[in-house]
Phi, psi and omega in degrees: 000135180278144175289147178290117181266130177265126178301147180299323180294323178292322179293320180291320184291321179292325179286335176294331182271107180242129182296146180281332180250138178239143171288171181299315177301315180294320180291323177299315178299315184297322181274349185076027178241176174270151175302326177302322179297315176298321178294323178290314175304316179296318183295325181269006179059044173239176172079191186285151179299142178223173181203164178259137183232143173084175184287341175269354181067044181296137173286128190228155178230133170282132179306317186289329175291322176297318180294320175295318180297317177299317181294325174303315180295324176296319184286337178272357177259124186298341184285324183251354175244104187299331176296333177266355184286120179299335179291339178272358182278149176293142182295139180269148178282144175285140179274132179272134182270127179232133177268122176266000000 
């Protein structure tokens, strides 16, 4: 039996359709984390914003909220934000100690 071949246009169209809401597992995959990490962060009220959806109250994440959270993390990191890097700060003058 021959494998089913998907035309490149169809696979590109499928990749272009991205859901606006992600489950914990999908959000973890998107962020490169484990689902357990997201559950712990949610319990501690850390990490990206999440909410419960539907009658069963599934924990969900908005893709745009994940992207915004990633940008916030980048801005808060001194390695990627030159304004926060202590090596870019102007040198401070030393205070001279005088004993009176």
